[in-house]
C-alpha positions as CSV (number, residue, x, y, z in Angstrom):
1,M,-14.4,6.1,-65.9
2,S,-14.6,9.7,-65.0
3,K,-17.5,9.1,-62.6
4,N,-15.7,6.2,-60.8
5,Q,-12.6,8.3,-60.3
6,N,-14.8,11.1,-58.8
7,R,-16.5,8.6,-56.5
8,G,-13.3,6.9,-55.3
9,P,-12.0,9.6,-52.9
10,A,-15.5,10.1,-51.4
11,R,-15.6,6.4,-50.4
12,R,-12.2,6.7,-48.7
13,H,-13.3,9.5,-46.4
14,E,-15.7,9.5,-43.5
15,S,-18.8,11.6,-43.9
16,V,-21.1,11.3,-40.8
17,P,-23.5,14.2,-40.4
18,L,-23.2,16.3,-37.3
19,G,-26.8,15.4,-36.2
20,V,-26.0,11.7,-36.4
21,R,-22.8,12.2,-34.4
22,M,-24.7,14.1,-31.7
23,I,-26.9,11.0,-31.2
24,Q,-24.1,8.5,-31.6
25,L,-21.8,9.9,-28.9
26,P,-24.4,10.1,-26.1
27,L,-25.6,6.6,-26.9
28,M,-22.0,5.2,-26.9
29,A,-21.4,7.0,-23.6
30,L,-24.5,5.4,-22.0
31,I,-23.6,2.0,-23.2
32,L,-19.9,2.3,-22.1
33,T,-21.0,3.6,-18.7
34,L,-23.4,0.7,-18.2
35,L,-20.7,-1.7,-19.2
36,V,-18.1,-0.1,-16.9
37,E,-20.5,0.0,-14.0
38,F,-21.4,-3.6,-14.6
39,L,-17.7,-4.5,-14.2
40,N,-17.4,-2.1,-11.2
41,R,-20.1,-4.0,-9.4
42,G,-18.5,-7.4,-9.9
43,M,-20.7,-8.2,-12.9
44,D,-23.8,-8.2,-10.7
45,M,-26.8,-7.1,-12.7
46,N,-28.9,-6.5,-9.6
47,R,-26.4,-4.1,-8.2
48,L,-26.1,-2.3,-11.5
49,F,-29.9,-1.9,-11.7
50,A,-30.0,-0.6,-8.2
51,F,-27.4,2.0,-9.0
52,V,-29.0,3.2,-12.2
53,T,-32.5,3.4,-10.7
54,G,-31.6,4.3,-7.2
55,R,-28.9,6.9,-7.9
56,P,-29.8,8.1,-11.5
57,M,-28.2,11.5,-11.2
58,Y,-24.8,10.0,-10.3
59,F,-25.1,7.5,-13.1
60,L,-25.8,10.3,-15.6
61,Y,-22.9,12.3,-14.3
62,S,-20.6,9.3,-14.8
63,A,-22.1,9.1,-18.3
64,L,-21.3,12.8,-18.9
65,I,-17.7,12.1,-17.9
66,V,-17.5,9.3,-20.5
67,L,-19.2,11.4,-23.1
68,T,-16.8,14.3,-22.5
69,S,-13.9,11.9,-23.1
70,L,-15.5,10.7,-26.3
71,T,-15.9,14.3,-27.6
72,F,-12.1,14.5,-27.9
73,S,-12.4,12.3,-31.0
74,E,-14.0,15.4,-32.7
75,L,-10.5,17.0,-32.7
76,F,-9.0,14.5,-35.1
77,K,-9.4,13.7,-38.8
78,R,-9.3,10.0,-37.9
79,R,-12.4,10.5,-35.7
80,R,-13.6,7.0,-35.8
81,A,-10.2,5.5,-34.9
82,V,-9.8,7.8,-31.9
83,L,-13.4,7.2,-30.8
84,C,-12.9,3.4,-30.9
85,T,-9.6,3.8,-29.0
86,L,-11.2,5.9,-26.3
87,S,-14.0,3.4,-26.0
88,L,-11.5,0.5,-25.7
89,G,-9.8,2.5,-23.0
90,W,-12.9,2.7,-20.9
91,V,-13.6,-1.0,-21.4
92,A,-10.0,-1.8,-20.4
93,L,-10.4,0.4,-17.2
94,G,-13.6,-1.4,-16.4
95,I,-11.9,-4.8,-16.7
96,V,-8.9,-3.7,-14.6
97,Q,-11.4,-2.4,-11.9
98,Y,-13.1,-5.8,-11.9
99,M,-9.9,-7.7,-11.5
100,V,-8.6,-5.3,-8.8
101,I,-11.7,-5.4,-6.6
102,K,-11.9,-9.1,-6.9
103,D,-8.3,-9.6,-5.6
104,R,-7.9,-6.7,-3.1
105,T,-11.4,-5.1,-2.5
106,Q,-9.9,-1.6,-2.6
107,P,-10.8,-0.1,-6.0
108,F,-8.5,0.9,-8.9
109,C,-7.4,4.6,-8.6
110,S,-5.3,6.8,-10.8
111,V,-2.5,6.7,-8.2
112,D,-2.2,2.9,-8.8
113,I,-0.5,3.8,-12.0
114,L,2.5,4.8,-9.9
115,M,2.7,1.3,-8.5
116,L,2.9,-0.6,-11.7
117,K,6.4,-1.9,-10.8
118,D,5.1,-3.4,-7.6
119,A,2.0,-4.8,-9.3
120,F,4.1,-6.6,-11.9
121,S,6.2,-8.2,-9.1
122,L,3.0,-9.8,-7.7
123,I,1.4,-10.9,-11.0
124,T,2.5,-14.5,-10.8
125,I,1.0,-14.8,-7.3
126,Y,-2.4,-13.5,-8.2
127,Y,-2.7,-15.1,-11.7
128,T,-1.8,-18.4,-13.3
129,W,0.6,-18.4,-16.3
130,P,-2.3,-19.1,-18.8
131,Q,-4.1,-16.1,-17.3
132,I,-1.0,-13.9,-17.6
133,I,-0.4,-15.0,-21.2
134,L,-4.1,-14.3,-21.9
135,M,-3.8,-10.8,-20.4
136,F,-0.7,-9.9,-22.3
137,G,-2.1,-11.4,-25.4
138,A,-5.3,-9.3,-25.0
139,G,-3.1,-6.2,-24.5
140,F,-1.1,-7.0,-27.6
141,A,-4.3,-7.6,-29.6
142,I,-5.7,-4.2,-28.4
143,I,-2.5,-2.5,-29.6
144,V,-2.7,-4.2,-33.0
145,A,-6.4,-3.3,-33.3
146,I,-5.6,0.3,-32.5
147,V,-2.9,0.4,-35.2
148,L,-5.2,-1.2,-37.7
149,M,-8.0,1.2,-36.9
150,F,-5.7,4.2,-37.4
151,S,-4.3,2.8,-40.7
152,R,-7.5,1.5,-42.2
153,M,-10.5,3.4,-40.9
154,R,-11.7,6.3,-43.0
155,Q,-10.6,9.8,-42.0
156,R,-12.5,13.0,-42.6
157,R,-11.5,15.1,-45.6
158,R,-12.3,18.3,-43.9
159,Y,-13.9,19.4,-40.6
160,N,-14.3,22.5,-38.5
161,F,-11.5,22.3,-35.9
162,T,-12.6,25.4,-34.1
163,A,-16.2,24.1,-33.7
164,S,-14.8,20.8,-32.5
165,L,-12.5,22.4,-30.0
166,L,-15.3,24.6,-28.6
167,T,-17.4,21.5,-28.2
168,V,-14.7,19.7,-26.3
169,V,-14.0,22.7,-24.1
170,G,-17.7,23.2,-23.5
171,F,-18.1,19.6,-22.2
172,V,-15.0,19.8,-20.1
173,L,-16.2,23.0,-18.5
174,L,-19.6,21.5,-18.0
175,C,-18.0,18.5,-16.1
176,F,-15.9,20.9,-13.9
177,M,-18.9,23.1,-13.2
178,F,-21.1,20.2,-12.2
179,S,-18.4,18.7,-10.0
180,A,-17.6,22.0,-8.3
181,L,-21.3,22.7,-7.8
182,G,-21.8,19.2,-6.5
183,V,-19.0,19.5,-3.9
184,R,-20.3,22.9,-2.8
185,T,-23.9,21.7,-2.4
186,G,-22.9,18.4,-0.8
187,F,-24.0,16.3,-3.9
188,F,-20.4,15.0,-3.9
189,P,-18.2,14.7,-0.8
190,R,-15.2,17.0,-0.3
191,R,-13.0,13.9,0.0
192,F,-13.6,10.1,-0.4
193,E,-12.9,8.7,3.0
194,N,-14.1,5.2,2.1
195,L,-13.2,4.4,-1.5
196,V,-15.0,1.1,-1.5
197,D,-18.3,2.8,-0.7
198,A,-17.5,5.8,-2.9
199,Y,-17.1,3.7,-6.0
200,N,-20.4,2.0,-5.3
201,D,-22.2,5.3,-4.5
202,Y,-20.9,7.6,-7.2
203,G,-19.7,5.3,-10.0
204,F,-16.3,4.3,-11.4
205,P,-15.9,7.1,-14.0
206,T,-16.7,9.8,-11.4
207,C,-14.4,8.4,-8.7
208,F,-11.6,7.4,-11.0
209,C,-11.5,10.9,-12.5
210,F,-11.8,12.6,-9.1
211,T,-8.6,10.8,-8.0
212,F,-6.6,12.4,-10.8
213,G,-4.4,15.2,-9.4
214,Q,-5.4,14.3,-5.8
215,Q,-2.0,13.9,-4.3
216,G,-0.9,15.4,-1.1
217,I,-3.0,17.5,1.3
218,S,-4.9,20.5,-0.1
219,R,-4.5,23.8,1.8
220,P,-7.2,23.9,4.5
221,E,-9.4,27.0,4.4
222,S,-8.6,27.7,8.1
223,Y,-4.8,27.3,7.6
224,T,-2.9,30.5,8.7
225,A,0.3,31.1,10.7
226,E,-1.8,32.3,13.6
227,A,-3.9,29.1,13.6
228,V,-0.9,26.9,13.7
229,T,0.7,29.0,16.5
230,Q,-2.5,28.6,18.5
231,I,-2.5,24.9,18.0
232,L,1.0,24.7,19.3
233,E,0.1,26.8,22.3
234,D,-2.9,24.6,23.0
235,I,-0.7,21.5,22.9
236,D,1.6,23.0,25.5
237,D,-1.4,24.0,27.7
238,D,-3.4,20.8,27.4
239,G,-0.6,18.2,27.2
240,G,-0.4,17.6,31.0
241,E,2.7,16.4,32.8
242,L,4.7,13.6,31.3
243,T,7.1,11.6,33.5
244,Y,10.3,11.3,31.6
245,P,12.5,8.3,32.5
246,V,16.0,8.6,33.8
247,F,18.1,6.4,31.6
248,D,20.7,4.5,33.6
249,E,21.6,0.9,34.4
250,D,19.6,0.9,37.6
251,D,16.4,2.3,36.1
252,N,16.2,0.5,32.7
253,L,12.6,-0.5,33.1
254,N,11.8,3.1,32.1
255,Q,13.4,2.5,28.7
256,P,12.0,-0.8,27.3
257,N,12.5,-2.1,23.8
258,V,9.4,-1.3,21.8
259,I,8.4,-3.7,19.0
260,F,5.5,-3.0,16.6
261,V,4.4,-6.2,14.9
262,Q,2.2,-5.6,11.9
263,L,0.5,-8.8,10.8
264,E,-0.5,-9.2,7.2
265,S,-4.2,-9.6,6.5
266,F,-4.7,-10.8,10.0
267,F,-8.0,-10.7,11.9
268,D,-10.1,-12.7,14.3
269,V,-12.4,-14.8,12.1
270,N,-14.6,-15.3,15.1
271,T,-15.9,-11.7,14.5
272,V,-17.6,-13.0,11.3
273,I,-21.3,-13.3,12.3
274,G,-22.6,-16.7,11.5
275,G,-19.1,-18.1,10.9
276,E,-18.2,-21.4,12.4
277,F,-14.9,-23.2,12.3
278,S,-13.5,-26.5,13.5
279,A,-10.8,-24.7,15.4
280,D,-9.5,-21.2,16.2
281,P,-6.9,-20.3,13.6
282,T,-5.4,-17.6,15.8
283,P,-5.4,-18.9,19.4
284,T,-2.3,-17.1,20.5
285,F,-3.4,-13.6,19.3
286,N,-6.9,-14.1,20.8
287,R,-5.5,-15.4,24.1
288,L,-3.2,-12.3,24.2
289,C,-6.2,-10.1,23.5
290,K,-8.1,-11.7,26.4
291,N,-5.2,-11.5,29.0
292,F,-3.6,-8.2,28.0
293,P,-4.9,-4.8,27.1
294,S,-6.5,-4.9,23.7
295,G,-8.8,-2.7,21.5
296,L,-10.1,-2.2,18.0
297,L,-7.7,-0.5,15.6
298,H,-9.4,1.4,12.8
299,V,-7.1,1.1,9.8
300,P,-7.3,3.1,6.5
301,T,-7.5,0.2,4.0
302,I,-9.0,-3.2,3.2
303,G,-7.8,-6.1,1.1
304,G,-4.4,-4.4,0.4
305,G,-2.5,-1.3,1.1
306,T,-0.3,-2.5,3.9
307,A,2.0,0.5,3.5
308,N,-0.8,2.9,4.3
309,T,-1.6,1.3,7.7
310,E,2.2,1.3,8.3
311,F,2.3,5.0,7.4
312,E,-0.4,6.0,9.8
313,V,1.1,4.0,12.7
314,L,4.6,5.3,12.1
315,T,3.9,9.0,11.5
316,G,0.6,9.7,13.4
317,M,-0.8,11.3,10.2
318,N,-4.3,10.7,9.0
319,L,-4.4,9.3,5.5
320,D,-7.9,10.8,4.9
321,F,-6.3,14.2,4.3
322,F,-4.3,12.9,1.3
323,G,-5.5,12.3,-2.2
324,A,-8.0,9.5,-2.7
325,G,-6.2,6.2,-2.9
326,E,-2.8,7.9,-2.4
327,Y,0.2,6.0,-1.0
328,P,2.5,8.6,0.6
329,Y,5.3,6.1,0.3
330,N,5.1,6.6,-3.5
331,T,4.7,10.4,-3.3
332,I,5.7,12.9,-0.6
333,L,7.9,10.5,1.4
334,Q,10.1,9.8,-1.6
335,Q,11.7,13.2,-0.9
336,E,10.6,14.5,2.5
337,A,12.0,13.5,5.9
338,V,9.2,13.6,8.5
339,E,8.5,13.1,12.1
340,S,7.8,9.5,13.1
341,V,7.8,7.2,16.1
342,C,11.4,6.5,15.0
343,T,12.5,10.2,15.4
344,D,10.5,10.5,18.6
345,L,12.2,7.6,20.3
346,K,15.7,8.3,18.8
347,E,15.6,11.6,20.8
348,H,15.5,9.4,23.9
349,G,18.5,7.3,22.8
350,Y,16.8,4.5,20.9
351,A,18.0,2.8,17.7
352,A,15.3,2.2,15.0
353,T,15.1,-0.9,12.9
354,A,12.5,-1.9,10.3
355,M,12.1,-5.5,9.3
356,H,10.0,-7.1,6.5
357,N,10.3,-10.6,5.0
358,N,9.5,-9.2,1.6
359,S,11.5,-7.4,-1.1
360,G,13.2,-4.2,0.2
361,T,12.1,-2.3,-2.8
362,F,8.4,-3.1,-2.4
363,Y,6.5,0.2,-1.8
364,S,9.9,1.8,-2.2
365,R,10.7,1.1,1.4
366,N,14.4,1.2,0.8
367,V,13.9,4.8,-0.3
368,V,11.3,5.9,2.2
369,Y,12.6,4.4,5.4
370,P,15.6,6.8,5.8
371,N,13.1,9.6,5.6
372,L,11.2,8.0,8.5
373,G,14.3,7.9,10.6
374,F,15.2,4.2,10.5
375,D,18.8,3.3,11.2
376,H,18.5,-0.2,9.8
377,F,16.2,-2.0,7.4
378,V,16.3,-5.8,7.4
379,S,14.5,-6.9,4.2
380,L,14.1,-10.4,2.7
381,E,17.4,-9.9,0.9
382,Y,19.2,-9.9,4.3
383,M,17.5,-12.9,5.9
384,Q,19.3,-16.2,5.9
385,D,17.9,-19.6,4.9
386,M,14.3,-18.4,4.4
387,K,11.5,-20.8,3.6
388,Y,8.6,-20.0,1.3
389,T,4.9,-20.8,0.9
390,D,3.5,-22.4,-2.2
391,L,2.6,-18.9,-3.4
392,G,6.1,-17.7,-3.0
393,W,5.7,-15.6,0.2
394,A,8.5,-15.9,2.8
395,K,7.4,-17.7,6.0
396,D,7.1,-15.7,9.1
397,A,8.8,-18.2,11.5
398,E,12.3,-16.8,10.8
399,L,11.3,-13.3,12.0
400,T,11.7,-14.2,15.7
401,G,15.4,-14.8,15.2
402,E,15.8,-11.6,13.1
403,I,14.1,-9.5,15.8
404,L,16.3,-11.1,18.5
405,R,19.4,-10.4,16.4
406,A,18.4,-6.7,16.0
407,L,17.9,-6.4,19.8
408,E,21.2,-8.2,20.6
409,T,23.4,-6.4,18.1
410,S,22.4,-2.9,19.3
411,D,24.1,-1.2,22.2
412,A,21.0,1.0,22.7
413,R,17.4,0.2,23.5
414,D,15.5,-0.6,20.3
415,L,12.4,0.3,18.3
416,V,11.6,-2.4,15.9
417,M,8.9,-2.2,13.2
418,C,8.3,-5.8,12.0
419,I,6.0,-6.4,9.1
420,T,5.0,-10.0,8.3
421,V,4.0,-11.4,4.9
422,E,3.2,-15.1,5.0
423,S,-0.6,-14.7,5.3
424,H,-0.7,-12.5,2.2
425,G,-3.2,-13.4,-0.6
426,K,-4.1,-14.5,-3.1
427,Y,-6.5,-17.0,-1.5
428,A,-7.2,-19.5,-4.3
429,D,-10.7,-20.0,-5.6
430,T,-10.3,-23.8,-5.2
431,Y,-9.5,-25.7,-2.0
432,E,-7.6,-28.9,-1.6
433,P,-7.9,-30.3,1.9
434,R,-4.7,-31.3,3.7
435,E,-4.2,-33.2,6.9
436,G,-4.6,-31.0,10.0
437,D,-6.5,-28.2,8.1
438,I,-9.1,-26.1,9.9
439,E,-12.5,-26.6,8.4
440,V,-15.0,-23.9,7.7
441,L,-18.3,-25.2,9.1
442,A,-20.5,-22.1,8.2
443,L,-20.2,-18.7,6.6
444,P,-22.6,-15.8,5.9
445,E,-24.4,-16.0,2.6
446,G,-22.4,-14.4,-0.2
447,V,-18.9,-15.3,1.1
448,A,-17.1,-17.8,-1.2
449,L,-16.1,-20.9,0.8
450,A,-12.9,-21.9,-0.9
451,P,-11.0,-18.6,-0.6
452,F,-12.0,-18.3,3.0
453,Q,-11.0,-21.9,3.7
454,N,-7.6,-21.2,2.2
455,F,-7.3,-18.0,4.2
456,I,-7.9,-19.5,7.6
457,N,-5.4,-22.1,7.0
458,V,-2.5,-19.6,6.4
459,L,-3.3,-17.7,9.6
460,P,-2.0,-20.4,12.0
461,A,1.6,-20.0,10.8
462,T,1.6,-16.3,11.5
463,D,-0.1,-16.9,14.8
464,D,2.6,-19.5,15.6
465,F,5.3,-16.9,14.8
466,L,3.6,-14.5,17.3
467,K,3.6,-17.3,19.9
468,D,7.3,-18.0,19.4
469,L,8.1,-14.3,19.6
470,I,6.3,-13.8,22.8
471,H,7.8,-17.0,24.4
472,T,11.3,-15.8,23.3
473,L,10.9,-12.3,24.6
474,A,9.3,-13.4,27.9
475,R,12.8,-14.8,28.7
476,F,14.7,-11.9,27.1
477,D,16.9,-10.0,29.6
478,E,15.8,-6.6,28.6
479,P,12.4,-5.0,29.3
480,T,10.3,-5.2,26.1
481,V,6.9,-4.1,24.9
482,V,5.2,-5.7,21.9
483,V,2.3,-4.0,20.1
484,A,0.8,-6.5,17.7
485,Y,-2.0,-5.7,15.2
486,G,-3.5,-6.7,11.9
487,D,-2.8,-4.3,9.0
488,H,-6.2,-4.8,7.3
489,L,-8.9,-7.3,6.6
490,P,-8.4,-9.6,3.6
491,A,-10.3,-9.4,0.3
492,L,-12.9,-12.1,1.0
493,E,-16.2,-10.5,-0.1
494,L,-17.1,-9.6,3.5
495,T,-19.4,-6.7,4.3
496,S,-19.7,-4.5,7.4
497,E,-23.0,-6.2,8.2
498,M,-21.2,-9.6,8.4
499,L,-18.8,-8.5,11.2
500,S,-19.5,-8.0,14.9
501,T,-17.2,-5.0,14.8
502,G,-19.6,-3.4,12.3
503,S,-16.7,-2.2,10.1
504,L,-14.5,-3.6,7.3
505,Y,-11.8,-1.2,8.6
506,A,-11.8,-2.5,12.2
507,S,-8.7,-4.5,13.0
508,R,-7.5,-5.3,16.6
509,Y,-4.3,-4.6,18.5
510,V,-2.9,-5.9,21.8
511,I,-0.1,-4.6,24.0
512,W,2.1,-7.2,25.7
513,N,5.2,-6.7,27.9
514,N,7.6,-8.9,29.8
515,Y,8.1,-6.8,32.9
516,G,4.6,-6.3,34.3
517,K,3.8,-2.8,33.3
518,E,0.1,-1.9,33.1
519,F,-1.2,-0.4,29.8
520,E,-4.6,0.8,28.6
521,A,-5.8,-0.1,25.1
522,P,-8.9,2.0,24.0
523,D,-10.3,1.6,20.6
524,L,-8.1,3.8,18.3
525,Q,-7.5,5.1,14.9
526,A,-4.3,3.7,13.5
527,Y,-2.7,7.2,13.4
528,R,-3.3,7.4,17.2
529,L,-1.6,4.2,18.1
530,S,2.1,5.0,18.5
531,A,1.5,8.3,20.3
532,N,-0.8,6.5,22.8
533,V,1.8,3.8,23.5
534,L,4.6,6.4,23.8
535,K,2.6,8.4,26.3
536,Q,2.0,5.4,28.5
537,L,5.7,4.8,28.4
538,G,6.4,8.3,29.5
539,F,7.7,9.6,26.2
540,S,6.7,12.6,24.2
541,G,7.9,13.4,20.7
542,G,7.4,15.8,17.8
543,V,4.5,18.1,17.0
544,I,2.2,15.4,15.7
545,C,2.9,13.1,18.6
546,K,2.3,15.9,21.2
547,Y,-0.9,16.9,19.4
548,H,-2.3,13.4,19.8
549,Q,-1.1,13.0,23.4
550,A,-2.7,16.3,24.4
551,A,-6.2,15.0,23.4
552,D,-8.3,12.2,24.6
553,P,-7.2,9.0,22.8
554,T,-10.6,8.5,21.3
555,E,-11.1,12.1,20.2
556,T,-12.2,12.2,16.5
557,G,-14.3,15.4,16.5
558,E,-14.4,17.8,13.6
559,D,-12.3,20.5,15.4
560,Y,-9.7,17.9,16.3
561,L,-9.4,16.6,12.8
562,D,-9.4,20.1,11.3
563,R,-6.5,21.1,13.4
564,L,-4.7,17.9,12.6
565,E,-5.1,18.6,8.9
566,Q,-3.7,22.0,9.4
567,L,-0.6,20.6,11.1
568,Q,-0.1,17.9,8.4
569,Y,-0.4,20.4,5.6
570,D,1.9,22.9,7.3
571,I,4.6,20.2,7.9
572,L,4.5,18.6,4.5
573,Y,3.3,21.3,2.1
574,G,2.9,24.6,3.9
575,D,5.2,27.2,5.4
576,R,6.4,24.9,8.2
577,Q,5.3,27.4,10.8
578,V,5.5,24.7,13.5
579,F,9.3,24.5,12.8
580,D,9.8,28.3,12.3
581,G,10.1,27.7,8.6
582,E,12.7,25.0,8.5
583,T,12.2,21.3,9.2
584,P,14.4,19.7,11.8
585,Y,14.2,16.3,10.2
586,Q,16.8,14.9,7.8
587,P,17.1,11.5,6.2
588,A,18.8,9.0,8.4
589,A,22.0,7.3,7.3
590,M,20.3,4.0,7.1
591,T,22.1,0.7,6.5
592,M,20.5,-2.4,5.0
593,G,20.6,-5.3,7.4
594,C,21.5,-5.2,11.0
595,V,24.7,-7.2,10.7
596,P,27.3,-6.3,8.0
597,I,27.9,-8.5,4.9
598,A,31.6,-8.9,4.4
599,V,34.1,-10.8,2.3
600,T,37.0,-12.4,4.2
601,D,38.6,-14.5,1.5
602,A,38.3,-15.5,-2.2
603,V,39.9,-18.2,-4.2
604,Y,39.7,-18.7,-8.0
605,E,40.3,-22.3,-9.2
606,Y,38.7,-24.7,-11.7
607,G,36.7,-22.0,-13.4
608,R,35.0,-21.0,-10.1
609,L,35.3,-18.1,-7.7
610,L,34.8,-19.4,-4.2
611,V,34.0,-16.5,-1.9
612,T,34.2,-16.8,1.9
613,G,32.6,-14.2,4.1
614,E,29.9,-13.4,6.7
615,N,26.1,-13.1,6.6
616,F,25.6,-14.0,2.9
617,T,22.1,-14.8,1.8
618,E,20.4,-16.3,-1.3
619,F,20.3,-12.7,-2.7
620,S,24.1,-12.2,-2.5
621,R,25.6,-11.8,-5.9
622,V,29.2,-11.5,-7.1
623,V,29.7,-8.2,-9.0
624,I,32.6,-7.8,-11.5
625,G,33.2,-4.6,-13.3
626,G,29.8,-3.3,-12.2
627,Q,27.9,-6.3,-13.6
628,P,26.3,-9.0,-11.4
629,V,27.3,-12.5,-12.4
630,Q,25.6,-15.9,-11.8
631,T,26.1,-16.8,-8.2
632,A,25.3,-19.9,-6.2
633,Y,24.4,-19.6,-2.5
634,I,26.0,-22.3,-0.4
635,D,25.5,-21.0,3.1
636,S,25.9,-17.8,5.1
637,N,29.7,-18.0,4.8
638,H,30.1,-19.2,1.2
639,I,29.0,-18.3,-2.3
640,I,30.4,-19.5,-5.7
641,A,30.4,-17.8,-9.0
642,P,31.4,-19.7,-12.2
643,L,33.8,-17.5,-14.2
644,E,35.8,-18.1,-17.4
645,A,38.8,-16.1,-16.0
646,R,40.1,-14.9,-12.7
647,P,38.9,-11.4,-11.9
648,E,41.3,-8.9,-10.4
649,T,38.7,-7.5,-8.0
650,F,35.0,-8.0,-7.2
651,T,32.3,-7.0,-4.8
652,V,29.3,-8.8,-3.3
653,A,26.0,-7.0,-3.6
654,Q,22.5,-7.7,-2.2
655,I,20.3,-7.5,-5.2
656,A,16.5,-7.5,-5.1
657,K,14.3,-9.5,-7.6
658,D,13.8,-6.3,-9.6
659,D,17.6,-6.0,-10.0
660,T,17.9,-3.1,-7.6
661,V,21.3,-3.1,-5.8
662,L,20.5,-2.6,-2.1
663,S,24.0,-2.6,-0.7
664,E,27.5,-3.6,-1.8
665,T,30.7,-4.7,0.0
666,E,34.1,-3.0,-0.4
667,A,36.1,-4.3,-3.4
668,W,38.1,-7.4,-2.8
669,E,41.3,-8.4,-4.6
670,V,41.6,-12.0,-5.8
671,G,44.9,-13.6,-5.1
672,N,46.7,-15.9,-7.5
C-alpha cells in the first residue's frame, strides 16, 4: 500500500527528459511547418516539394519561427497542454490561409484580424450553411479540446523556470537576429510589395509574423526637414504652368463634373491568353476603351481589397509604403483627415459625394469618408427599391439614378466616387446554365471552369450599368467627365503568365466625357490616376497631387518613390514639415445620403404606427426610447411599425445590417 501511494503522484505528473524534449520540439516544428506550407500552397504537394528543395533556407527559417513559438510551452507547468494548444494554433492558421487564398487570392495577414467584423458580414456569401456550421463546430471542438487538455494532461511537478525563460529568450533573439541580418543582406526584402509572391517565396510563418506590427509608414532613412523642404521647392520649380479655369456661367466647360466609377472585380477577359468565349461579357467597357483614351491601371491588390485601390485613387498615396497587407481605412484614416481628390476639388468649389451600393459600415467607410473630405455618402441604406443577386449583392443598375440625383441636387459642380458591388464574388464551384448565358469555350490549363463561367456571367450586368450611365450623361446638361476602371482582378486561379498584360495587378481605365475634351491615358499606377486627370482638367491640389503632377505620369524611379515615401511619412506620421507643423485638413461635416430623410406625419391606430415622410428605404427603422422596433417598408413615403401602445415621440433611423445607426431624423410627436 505504501508503494502504491508513493507511485501515484509520479504518474500524475509529466516527466520528459530535457534531451527528449530537445528532439521532440524541432521535429514537431518541422512537421507543423510542412503542414502549414502544404495548406499555404493550396494543398499542392508539387509546390510544397519545390519550396522545400528549391528554397530550403527559407523553409528552415519558417521552421525556426514555429519552433520558437513552441518553446513558449517550456514556461508553463502544463507544458504538454500549452504545446498542443500552440500546435493547434498553427494548424488553424494554415487552414484559414488555405480558405482565404482560395476565395480572395490575397493571403491572410495579421492585419486581417482588424477586419473580423467585415469578414463575418460576408460569411454567408462565401460559404454554405452546412460549411458555416462545420466551421463553428470545429472552432467549438478546438476550444473544448483545449479545456480538456489543460484539465486532464499531466503537469510538471517542478521545472527550472529561469532556464526555460532563457531558452525562450534565446530563440526569440535568434529569430530577430536572422531576420534583421536577412533584411540587411537582402536575404529578405525590406518590404513585401507583392504579398501573393512573398507568401510563396518566403513561407507562411515568415510572412505572417513579419506583418505583425507593420502598420503605417516607417520613418525613411532620408527623412529630414531639409529633405522635405527641398521636395516642396522642386515641386514649385518643376510643376510647370497650370491653366486655372475661370468659374462662371459663360465658361462652365472649364469646371466639369468628375465621376470616378470603380467597378468591382472587373476586367477584360479577352486578356486571358488562350481564353475563348461565345460573346464579349463587357462590350460597353471595351468599346469605350477603343474609342476613348484608355490605359493600364496598376492596382495594389488582387481578389479582394477594394478599399485599398480606392485609397490610392482618392489620396494619391502609394500603399507599398504601409505595413504588409494593411488597410489604411482600418488604421490611420480612422483618426486622421488627409489630402484627397475631394479636398483638391473642393478648393475649386466642388461638392464631393461617395456612393456605394453596399453597407455604409463596410471597411468603416462611414467613419473614414469624412476624413477624406466627402460631403455626402450614399450607401446601400439610402438607396430606394434596390434589387439583389442570388448571392445577396445589390444590383448596379440603380446606381445611374443615384448618380444623377447627386448631380441634380447639388448647386455646385460635383465630384462623385461611385463603387459598384454586383460583380463581387464568390463565384461558385458549380455552374448551372441559364438561357442567354455566355459560354466559356476555352481556358488556360489550371483555371477552374465553373467559377470562371459564373464570373463572366455576372460581368454583363455591371457593363450594362456603365452603358446606361454613359447614355444618360451624354444627354446631361452639364459638362461631365467619367473615369471608369476595375478595382482588381477576381480570385480565379489566374497567373501573370496567363494574361496578355503580364500582371495580376494590371487593370484598365478609360476617360470619357460628354463635351469633346481631349485627354491622354498613359499606363499608370492607381495612386497617379486622380492627379493625372486633375492636371488635364487644369486643376492642381495639395502637396501629394502637386508632387505627382510635377513628374512624368509614368515616373516610377527609385528617387521618385523615395521622395514620395518621405512626403507620405511626413504628412501622416512625421513632423508635418510640408504644412509648417500643422495639418490644414479637418474632417468634413459629412451627411449620409444626398437627399434628407424626413418625417411629415404619423398616425397610431389599430396597434400600428403609420409613418409618412420622404426618402424612406428598406433600412428605415422606427426608434422609440432609443430602441429600434420592427418596421415594415411600404414605399419611399411610408413605413409601418406594429406597437402595443401609442408612443409620445419617435425618430426614424437608417440602420445598417450590423445594427450601426448611420443617421436619425428629428423626434416627431405622435398625435392622438
